[in-house]
N, C-alpha and C positions, 0 to 999 in steps of 0.2 A: 664271317662264317667260312670255314674251309671244308670243302667236301673231299674226303679222301677217295681217290680213284686208284687204289693200290693195284688192281689187276692190270690196268693200262700202263701205269707207271712202271710196274715190274716188267711188262712187255718191252717197254722202251729200254729199260736198264739192261735187260738180257740181250738186246741187240746193239748195245753200245760198242763202237769201234769194230763192227763186223764187216766193214768194207762196202756195205750197201747203203743206199739212200733210204732212210726211214720215212715212209709216206703215211701220214695220219689222215684218214678219211672219215666222213660221217656227215650227218645233218648239220646245217648251220645252226649255231647256238646250242649244240649238244655238249660242248665242253672241250673241243680240240685245242683251242688257244689256251685255255686255262691249264690243260694237261701239260702242254709244251712250255708255255711261257711262265707259268707259276710253279707247278709241281716239279717238272723236270729241271727247270732252271734252279729251283731251290735245292734239289738233289745234287746238282753239279757243284753249287757253292759249298754245300755241306760236305762234299767229298773232295774239297781242296782245289777245285778249278777256279782260277782267277777270273774276275769279271771281264778283264780285258781279252780273255780268250773265249768269250761267249759272244758271238755276233748274232744278235736277234733283230729281225726285220719284219714288221707287220705291214704287208702290202696293201691292206685295206685302210691304212692310215694315210690321210691326204698328204701329210708331210713327207711321205716316202714315195710320192707319185713318180719322181724321176727314176726311182729304182725299179719301176715296172718295165723300164727299157732294159733289155738283156745286156747290152754292152755296159751300161751304167752300173748294173748290178755286179757284173763280174769285176769291173774296175774297183768298185767300192770294197768288195770282199777281199780281193787280192791286196789292196792297199792296207786293209785292216789286219792282215796277217804279217806280224813283225818278226817272228822267230820260228824256230823249228819245233817248238812244243805243240801239243795237240790243241786244235781250235774246234769249237762246236758252233756250227752254223744252223740257226733256227729261223726258218722262213714261214710266215703265216700267210695263208690264202695264196699259195704260189701260182694258182691258175690265172691270177690277175696280171702276171708278167708275160709279155709276149715271148714266144719261142722258149717257154720255160723248160721243155725237155732238153733242148740244146744247152741251156745254162747248167742244168743239173748234171748232164754228161760232162761238161767242162769242169765242174766242181769235183767230180770224182778223180780228176787228174791231179788234184792238190793232195799230196801225200799225207799231210798232217791235218786234214779236215774231216770231221765227222758231221754228216749233213742230215738234218731233220726238217721235214716240210709238212704243212697241213693244206688241205683243200676240201672243197665241199661238193664236188661233182664227180661222179664215178667215170664218166667218159674222159674227163681230164686225168683222173688219178687212179684209174684201174686199167681200163682197156688200153689207153695210149701209153701209160707208163710201162705196163707189162711188155707191150710190143717194142717200145723204144729202148728200154733198158735190158731186155732179154735176160731177165734173172738178176739184174743188179739193183732192183727196187724191192723193198721189204715193206709190205702194207700192214698197217694196224688200223682196224676199223673201230671207231669210238661210237658207242650207242648212247642215247640219253640215259639218265640215271636208272640203274636197276632198283628194284624195291628195297634191297638191302642198303644201297647207297643213299636212297631217298630217306629211309627210316633212320639212318645213322645221324642225320641232322634235323630230324623232324621233332617239333615240340608238341607231343601228344602221344596217345596210346597207339598200339599197332593197328587197332581197328579204325581209329580216326585216320591214321596214315594210309591204310588201304583204301578208305573211302575217297580220300583226296587223290591218291595215285591212280585208281582206276577211272576216276572222272577227269582229272586234269593232266595226267601223265607225268613223265620224269624229266622234262626239260629243266635244267638246273635252276633257272630264275624263278620257276614256279614255287620252289621251296620257300623263297623269301617273301612271296606275296601273302599278305595277312588276311585277305578277304576273298570269298568265292568270286566276287565280281572282278577283282584284280587278276585272279588266275584266269578266268574266262576271257577277259579282254586281252590279256597277254598272248594266250595261245591262239585266239582268233587273229590277232594282229600278225603273229608270226606267219600264219598260213597265207594271209592275203598280201602283206607288205614285204615278206621275205621270199617264201618258197614259190608262190605263184608268180610274183614279179621276176624272180630268177629264171623260171622256166620260160616265161614270155620273152625275156631279154635274150636268153640263150638260143631260143628257137623262134626266130622272127617270122617263119612261115606260118605260124599259128595265127589264123585270122578271126577265129571265133572263140573268144574266151569263155563264152557261155557254155559251149560244148564241153570244154575242159572242166569247168566247174561242175557241170551236171554229171560227168563221168566220175569225178572224185566223190560226189555225193552217193552215187550208186555203189561204187566200191566200198565206201564207208558203211553203207547199210548192209553189205553182204560179206563182211569179214567172217571167216569160218565156213563159207559156202563155196562150192565148186562153181567156177564160171570160166568163160573164155571170151575172146573178142567177138566171135559170132553171136554168142548168147547175149552179150552186152549190146551188140548192134540191134538184135531183135527186141531187147528191152527198151531201147530208145524208140523204136518204131511203135511198139504197143503201148508204152506208158507215157511217152513224151510226144508221140506223133511226129517224130523227126527221123530222117534217114541219115545215118552216119555209117560209113562202111566199116567192116571189121578191120580193114587195113589201117584206117585212120585211128581207130580205137587202139589197135595194137601199137601204133606209133606213140600215141599219148601215154599209154601204160609204160612204154620204154622211157619216156621223159620222166615219169614219176619215179621209176626205179633208179634212173640215173641221178636223180636228186636225193635218193635215199629216203623218200617219203614212204614207199612201200617195198615189200619184197615178196617173192612168190614161193610157195611150197608145192613141189611136184608130187604127183601120185606115183606110188611105187607098189607094184604087184609083188607081194612078199613071197608067195609060193612060186610064181613064175620068174622071180628075181629079175625084173625088168621095169623100166619106167613107162608110165602111160602118159603120152604127151599132153593130152587134153581130156577134161578141163583141169584147172589148177585152183589153188586157194591163194588169196592175197591178204597179207597182214600189214598193218601200219607199224612203222618203226617206233612210233610213239602213240600210245592210245589217246592221250590228250588231244593230239592233232586230229585224230580220227573223230573224236567226240565233238571237237570244235566245228568240223565240217557239217555236222548235223545239228549245230546250235545246242548241243548237250541235251537233245530230246530223246535220243535212242541209246542210252547207256545200259543196255541189257548186260547184267553182270556176267552171265554165262559166256557170251561171245567175247566180252572184253577180257575176261579171265583167260580164255583160250589164247587170245592175242598176246597177253602178258607172259604166259608160259612159253609160247613160241619165241618171243623176244629174249626171254631169260636163257633159253637153250642156245640161241644164236650168240648171245653175249658170252656164254661159257665156251664158245668155240666149236659147237657141234654143227654138222650139216643136218638140216632138218627137212624131212619129207613127210608126206601124208601116206599112211599105209592102207593097202586094200588086201583083204583076205577073201579068196573065193572058196566057197564051201558048197558041196552038194548036200541038200537036205530035203527030207520028205515033208510035204505039207499035211494038213489035217486029213486030207483024202488019201494020203499015202503016195502021192505023186512026187517023185524026186525032181528037183530043179536046182539050178545054180543060183546061189545067193552071194552077194558081196557085203562083207562087213568092213567097216572103216575103223582104222586106228588113227587117232588124231595126229600123233607125231611118231616118227622114227628118228631118233637122234643118234648119229654115228660120229665117232671121232677115232680114227685109227682102227684098232681092233675092237673097240668098245661100241656096243649098240644097246639102245634102250627103246622099249615100246611104251608110249605114254598116252593115257587117256585123261582128258580134262572133263571133270564132272562137278558142276556147282554143288550138288548135294546128292546123296544116295539115301533117301528117307526111308526106303523099305527094301525088302529082299528082291522084289521084282526089278526095281531100278538098278540095284547092285548087280543082279544077274545080267541085265542088259549091257551094262558097262563092261562086265567081264567077258561077255560072249566072244567078241572079236579077239581079245587077248588069249583066251583059252585055245582058239583055233590056230594060233601060231605055233608051229611045231619046231621050235628050236629052244635053246637053253638061255637065250639072252633075257635080261631082266625086264619084267613087266610091271608097270606102275600106273596107279590111278591117283590123280591129284584132285582133292575135293576142297570146297571152301571151308568146311567145318574145321575147327581146331583139333585135328587128329594127329596123334603121334604115329610114327611109322609102324605098321603092323602087316603081317602076311597072312593070307588065307591058305586053305589046304592045297590050292593050285599054285602056290608060290607067288601070287600076285600081291604086290605091296600097295597099300593105301596110305596116303600121306596128306596132311593138311597143307593148304596153300602157303601159310606162313612158314611152316617148317621147311617146305620145299624151296621157298625164295630166300630165306634168311640163312640157310646152311649151304655153303658152297659145295659140300660133299653129299647133298641130299640124295642124289641118284644112287649112291653106293652105301646108304644106311642099311 
């Protein structure tokens, strides 16, 4: 079964021979290796590149252990380049190599080498690379399967696919699991044997794994809710009868973000045109991993759908914030006070901006009015959208607000501009 990942493949193709090192980041098991070593490799062959001019090295393969030594790696690559024609160097899990930044810098001095690398940790492959390469690295972040990618190889109806997707997520291997138990076991195993193990191995100062686990459980339970390290510290004290400082919690959250398990959406004051530093919302890069943390007991479709919409917007390359609109309104006694209305997402990309609400259902006019309230109070001309679970074709109301069903939203790459 071949899963087409055309968006990422085209991103690689568009960067071919651009003089920069192409850095492919993302969760482990999200498909980075498949993208580079299968899809891109096949593209190169189909476009006339000879196999002898593709140097592919998987550093997580034990047989390549010696190449984790930087001097051995450079020697091997230079000896593999036999002529002046273009060579493509593909290195998987580059962070396993000592002094990898220095090696990549050295590769940039090879005139006829085009370099592509993958890695699974943002501290290795975002912060450090940006600093070390000073604009010479070009990052492509690979997410787990979008719903469209998932459905393209799914054997069943769109409703069955949605049920599997919002429960078990979009890790590529999940698609091939033929029972719910296999899906659950796989996603649980990923969390414990891969991601948690990686974090503990990378950050050896962590002495209490139980704290780390409990924090992940709390974050899993509160997707779509505003929180911050101090609030989480208080939750530990009141709910768990444990004292964990907000500084420690902040450090743990950084570890989760570095591993691409979660990402945060900041609050943005739309009228004041400024960010509000705290609190923030945290979303899981894969909802199946989030559900696995809670043993698949809290799969509230409304919260999971919000997380899926957030991930979809990020996959499409948007910067995503949570909007806040401040409005002075009179209460039933005629007393005017300041009220805050929330917009689930503000998606921006260049000059494009969209205001998006996630609403599982709008069964009556009162619910519809509630969802429209915050959008109506945004006084600009950018597009305003409500995404609902119902199978609704795009339609606009008298206020210009578009309502669209979740399947139309996820399966159409241009859904924001319908």
